[in-house]
Structure formats: structure tokens, C-alpha cells
N, C-alpha and C positions, 0 to 999 in steps of 0.2 A: 413704502419699500415693500416688495413682496416677501413673503415669509420664507426663511431660508429652511429648507427640508433637511432633516438630521438623518445622517447615514447611519443604519443599524450597526451596532458592534459586531465583531465576529462571534462573540459567544452567543449573542441575541440571535444572529442568523442561523447558528448552530441548533440553538433551543427551538427555534421555529420548525425546523424541518425534522426534529425528533419525533417519533409517534408519543401520542398522548400518554400511553401506559408506562413508557420509558421517563417521560417528564414527571410523573406520579409516583415514581420509585421513592421510597422512605428508607432511612437509616433506622438502626436499633435505638438511636437517641431519640427519635420521634415518636411519641406514645402510640401514634396510629400505626406504628409497624407490628405492634402487639396486638392481635385480633381475636385471640382465644375468649370465648364467653366464659369460661370457667373461672377465670382469675377473678379474684375478689377479695377484699379485706376480711370477709367472715371466714371464706374458706382458707386463706392465709392464718387466721387466729386460731381456728381449729388445729390446725396442723402444727401450729407454734406451740399450744398448750401441752399436746401430746408429747412433743419434743422436749419440752420444758421438765416434764415428770421423768421422761425415759433419759435425757442426757445427764440429769442429775444424779439419777439412778447409776448411771455407767461410770460417772466422775467418782462417787462415793465407793463403788464395788472396786475400781480400778486402783484407789488407792489402798482400799484393804488389801487386795491381792498382793501389791508390792509389800505392804506391811507383814505380810505372812511369811515372807522370806526371811524376816528378821536381819535386815541388812546393817542395822547399827552392831550387830554382834560380832561379825568377822568380815574381813574383805572379800573372802570367797563368795559370801552370800549376797555382797552389794554389787548388783549389776550396773548402778548409777553412780559411779565416782564423782565426787565433787559435787553433790547435790546442794550441799551447804543448808540454808534455811528452809529449803523446801522439803526438807525431812523433818520439819519440826513436829509432825504428828505421829512420829514413829513411837511404837510401844511394843511390850512383849506379847507377842502373838499367842493367845490362849489355846490350851488343849481341849476346850469344851465349848459348845457340844461338838461331838466328834466329828458331825458332818458340817461343821462351819464353813471350812474352805470349799467343800462341794456345792454349797447353797450359793456363796458369794461370788465364786468364779462362774458357776454355772448360770446365775443371773446376768453376770457382766457379758458374757459372751452370747447367750441367747437374746438377751434384749438388744444387744448390738447389732445381731443380724436382722430382728424383726423390724428394728427402727430404719433400715435401709431404704425401704419404699417411701415412708414417712420422710427422710430427709430429702430424697430426691424430689418428691411432690413439694416440699417446702422450698426448695432452692428453685425449682420451675416456676413456682407461683410469685416469686419477688423478682425474677431475673430481670424485667423490664428496668427495676430501680437501678441495677448496677450499670446501666447505660445513661441513666438521667443526667442531662446537663443543667446548670453548672455542677461540677463535682461536689462542690461544697459552697452552701447559700449561708451558712453562719458558722460560727464556731460549735454550736450543738451539733448541726448537721454533719460537720465534719468529723466529730467525735463518733457520730452514728456511723458514717461511713467507714472510720477506722475499726469499728468494733464489728461491723459485718465482715471486713478483710479477714480479722483476726478468727471469727467464729466460723466463716466459710473454709478458710484456708487449713484451719485448725480441725475442723470437723471432718473434711474430706482427708486429710492426712491420717488422722486417728482411724478413721474407719477403713481405709485402704491397708493401712500396715497391719491393723488387728485383723482383717479378713485375711490376709496374706498368712499371717501366723497361724490362724486357725486351720488354714490348708497346709501349713508345714511349707510354705514356698516363702523362702527368705530371699526375695528379690531385692530388697531395700539395702543401702550401704550402712554397715555398722551394725551395733547390737539392737536387737527390737526393743529390749529393756530400756535401754537408754532413750532411744528415739521416742517411744510411745511414752515414757515418763515425761520428758520434757515437753513433748506435743501435747500432752494433757493440760499442762500449765498456761501454754500459749493459748490452747482453746478454752479454757476456764475465763482467762482474761478478757477475751472478746464475747464470753458467754454471759459472763455477770454484768458487763457494761451493756450489752444488747437487751437483756432481759430488764435492767433497771431503767432503759429510756423506752421500751416498748410494751412491756406488761401492763402497765395501768391503760394503755390504748387498747389493748387485746381484750382485756376485761370489761371494759366498757362496750367494745363491739360486741362481745359474746352475750353480755347482759341486755343489751337493747335490741339486738338482732338487727342493727344497723349499723350506720357510720356515725362517729362523734361528731356532734356540732362544731362548727367553726368555719374558716375560710378555705377558698379552693386549694387543692394540692396541685403538683407539678402537672398532672395530667389533664387540668381543666383547660377549657378553651382559652387561648391567648386573649387577654383584656377582660376577662371576666371578674368583676369586683369581688371583694370578700363579702361574704354574707353571713355575719354573725347571728342573724335573727332567722335564718332560714332553717327548717327543720332537720335538714340533713346536710352534711358537708360531701362534695363529690368523692366517690370512691376512687382513692389514687391507685389503686391496683387494678381496678376494672378496666377493659379496653374501651376507649370512647367510641370505637366504630367496629363492634365484635362481628364476627362472622355468624352465620346462623347456628343455632346450638344444636349439636347432635348427641350430648351429653349434659347432664345436669349437674351442678356443683355437689349435691348430694352424691349422685351417681359416682362422680369422680372419688369422693371421699370412700365410697364402698368399695371402689376398684383398689384404692391404696390399702384399705383394712384387708381385703382379699389376698393382695399381694403379701402383707405382712403375715397373714394365718399361713400361708402356703410355705413361707420360709421357716415359720414356727414348726409346721408338722415335719418338713423335711431336714430339720436341723436339731430340734430339741431332744430326740430320742437318744442321742449320744451319750445322755446323761443317765439312762435308764435301761434296765435289762429287758429281754424278751422282744416282741414285735416292734415296739417303738424304737429300739435300736437298729433294726434292719431297714426302717424306712428313713433314717436320718442320711439321706443320699448327698446332701449338700455338705456334710462335714465328716472329717475322720472321726472314727468311733473308737479312738485309741490305738491304731496301727494294726498289727498282726494278730488274726484270731488265733487262738491259741488250743483250738480243737477240743474234743471232748475231755471229761474229768474234771477233778478237783482243781486243776490250774486252767480252767477253760475260761478265763477272764483277760480283759485287754491289757496290751503293755504298749509302751510307747518306743523304747529301744529294746532290740532284741540281742541276745549274747553274741550272735554272728555280727550284727552291725557294729559292735564296739570292739570285736575281735577277742571276745572270751573265749578260751578254747578249754576243752575237758582237762587238758594238763594244767590250767591255771585252777581250776576248782576239784581236781581229784584229791587223792589221798595226801598228797604234799602240802595241801593247803592249810595254813593255820590263821587263826585271828589273834592279831597282835593287841593287847590292850595295856595302855600306858597310863602312868599316874604316879601320886608320891610313893606308891609301893613298889615302883620299878616297872620293868616290861615283862609281861606275862604273856604266854602264848598257849592257845588252845586249839585243839583238833575239833572237828565237828563232833565226833563220837563224845569228846569230853564236855562239850557244850550241851548234847543231848542228855548226858547225864546229871546235868544240873537241873535245878527246881524249874519245872516248866510251867508256863502261864499262857492263857489264851486271851485274845481280845477280837472283837468283831469290829473291823474298821473298814473304810472304803479307800480306794485310790482315786483322787481327783488331780486333774492336770490342768496348767494354766491354760491350754488350747480350749479348755472348757468341757472336755468328756470326763466322764468319772464312772467308778463302778459301783455297784451294790455293796453293802458291807460283806467282807470275806472273813472267815473265822482263821486268825494266825495263832500260831503257837511257837513259843521261843523262851529266851531269856529275858527278862526285864533287864532294862537298861540300867536301872537303880541298883540292881544287884552286881552288875558288872562293874559300875562305879564304886560300890563297896569293895569289891576284890581289887580296885586300882588304888585304894588308899582313901576312900571318902565313906566310911561306915554310917556316918550320922547326917550326911549332907549330900545332895545331889547337884554337881557342878555341871557347866556346859560341857559339851563333849564336842570334839572335831573328828569327822568321820571322812575316811579315806577309802575308795574304791579300788578293786583289780582293774578297772577301766583307765587306761592309760592317757587317753585323749577325749575331748569334748568337755561341755559345759557341765557343771556340778556333779563332777567325778569326786570332787571334795565338797563337803558342806559342813556346817556347824549348827548345832541345836542348842537351845537354851536350856538352863537349869530346871525351869519349869515344865520342860518337854521331857528332860530325863527323869524327872521326879514323878510323873505322872504313871501309874501302875500298868496303864494300857500301852505304854512306849516299851517296844520289843525289839530284840535283835531277833528276828523271826527265822525259824528253821523250818517249818511246815506251814502249809495254808490248807484249809478245808481236809484235814485229815491225812494229807500226803505231803511227801517232801517238796519243797519248792523246785520247780522247773528251771532250767537253766536261763530262759527268758524271763523268769520272775525273781532271779537273784540268787540261785543256787550257788555256793553252799549257805549264805547267810545274807540277810537283808534288814535294813531299818523300816519300822513301820511306827508312826506316831500319829495320835489323833488330831485331826484338824490341819495337818501340816500339808503343803503343797506336794504333789507326787514327786518331784525331782529332790525334795528333801528327805524322801524315803529311800535313802542309797541302796542300790542293788550291788551284789558281788562285793561285799563289806571285808575289806583286808585288815584296817587298823581302826582303833579306837583311842583316842587321846582325850583323857578327862583332865580338867581342870580350867582356871581362869583363862577366858580368850581374849 
């Protein structure tokens, strides 16, 4: 019998009529879709080790920044209520060295900005793996993919909200403090898991200059058998069909480093005086410049911005001091008549900017505590500002902060009365405390157990 001729299916007929270039189209799940000659295990390992050090520093300094608010002292200081056991590490924030918060928060913000090119390059280098099929080949592989999801999602969330906070653009829903705090712990879960799974391999890659021995990876040619005796395992990040190289991997690393250096130059200056502050083009340098004179250093909030008027701070202003001795009221002239002390202290803000040491002069908080009824001890103090709305118009300070002789109710700075924007008629200044705890336009001090 003559052989019956098969009729081509509709899909086959359509495929035969398509141009060859269309039938050769690949999807992101196909290793051949990714053709950059720069990707490779060693390139990714170098970026990973930089991020390992940098992200660890970011997490530690971030936790220290939160601890500096003394959130367990009083609800007004705690911007993340319900943190539960996540606040296990809280401790009484010290007052020395006096530049402690300036250092830790300056590092936190500066390193975060500098790491942006490294993070983006790292994500670009491993993006083919996000599309690899099947999504999970084993329990271990599923755990790795989950850690990547937490790591990438957490890192992007932390970097984006942090950068928006630095720029004073509060576009995200809810409190920055709460979002950033809980986001950090989600990121940490993915970070620790990913490091535990990938660090040994990255170290071997960097030490050997090649790829660890073993079987083929997901980018190997289908059907390739495992080759445990081969000198190298196929690089699962390298493109199997790369385009002609226009940039070496070393050159790509140099470009990433140059991007980080540029960000460092144009952002770190906000923590220094002089020319460096003027070239910090990408970050706020503390808000409004205060012009010439003794008060010519940065502020975050101006008196006008929080609706503090001359009538609020004029002759009718009185400082109210409360404690076991009752309620005492002092005019500015009466405060100036008390024993005055000086302290050279900076202002350091959570956004990362800071000033150099300014010479503050005023009444020691410990002396005011003695007048309130604590002659032999220094209790906690609850500070209230003339500011009627906004965050941190009320704040609490620990006993160790009150006890420090450099902690002042400042009346002057650099030999001149405080300007309205710097807190006239009186403000708090405490060594090593975040700027928002150095309350301006002080109205009431309540000494006692909080």
C-alpha cells in the first residue's frame, strides 16, 4: 500500500512561513537570551563581597540609630510601637564620645548612598537566575530562591525609603521609622540565609580565580553529563552565546567603583563644613542656610516652618520646670543669671547631615534637676516644645543624659544668643544624641521617673 502522506498541522504551517529570525526568538527563561559577556561568577562574587561588608555595616548602624532614640524610655520616643522581641538589643544610649551619633548615622547614610551602584550591578549580574526554570529543583534550591526574594525585595525597599528620607520626600505610606525598622528585619532574614548558602562558593571562586569543581549548572548545554573530574564547572552566570565584548569585567567593576566614588563626593560633604558641604549636591545639607554670624550653621526646621512667632518667644515666655519641688517658672533673664556652662557639641540628624562642634552656653540640665527636687541624683526628663504640631515636639532624655555635665539648656551659641531658627529662647543640647532629641523652643521640663 502506498504510504499515506501526513497533512501538516496549522501550527507547523504557520511556523514554516515565519522568518527564521522570529522562530529563533528566545524568552528570558532561555539562557541564550542573556548575551552580555560581562556576566560571570567571579564578577558577581566581587560585588557580593563588597555588599556583604557594606550591608552588614548598614544594618548595624541602622540598629544603633534606632537605639539612640532611647525608644524604651517613653512612648514619645518610640516610633515603632509593637516591636516586641525585635527590640531585644535596646540599651541606654551613651553620651560619649560626643560625636558618636554623628559618626554612626553619617556612616549609615553615606555607605547606603555609595552602595547604590554596587547593588544595581549585583542585581543586573544575577538577573538571568530570576527567570531560570524550573523555579525550584530541590528543597535547598527553593530555600535559596526564597532568600533571594527576601533579599532583593528587602534591599530595594530599604534603599528606596532611605533615599527618599534623605531627600526629605516622604512619598511612602505611614511612618518612615516604622517602615524602615520592620523592612530591615525582613531584609536581614533574606540576607543571612543567602550569605549562609552562597558565601562558601563566593570565597572559593575568589580564591581560585575560577569556578568550583562540580556538575554542570542550569546554563549548561542540555544533555551535558556531570563531570566531577573536569577541572572546572561551567560558569552558570556566564552567557553561553555572548556578544562581542566591548567592556571587560575589570572595566565594568571600575565603572561601578567610579559611580560609587562620584556619589561619595557629591553626598558625604553634608557632614563637614567648608567646601565639602557645598559640593554635596545630591543630599540636603541640613535645610536652610543661616547666613553669616555665630548662628551660621544648618537647621532642619525653621521657626517659621513650625509657626513659632516672636510673640511666643518674647518677654512673656517662661520656662516651666516640674518635679518634687513643685512647679517653677523662669524668665530668660533669670536663666542667664544662673551659673552658665559651655560645651562644644555637634548637631547630627537622622538624614545624615551634621555640623561641626558648636560652642553652646547655658544652664546644666543637672542643675535644673536639682532645682526641681533632685539635688543628689539626675532623673529622666520629659521635654516639651512651643512647637504645637509635628514629630518630636515632645521628647524624653535618660538620666545618664541629664547627668552629663555637657547636657545643657542652651541659651547662647558661639558667643551670641540663639537665633529663632536655632531654638531661641532656649533649647536642649545633649552629647551624642540625635538632632531631634535636642529640642528647640523649650517650654517645659518635667523631671522624674518616666
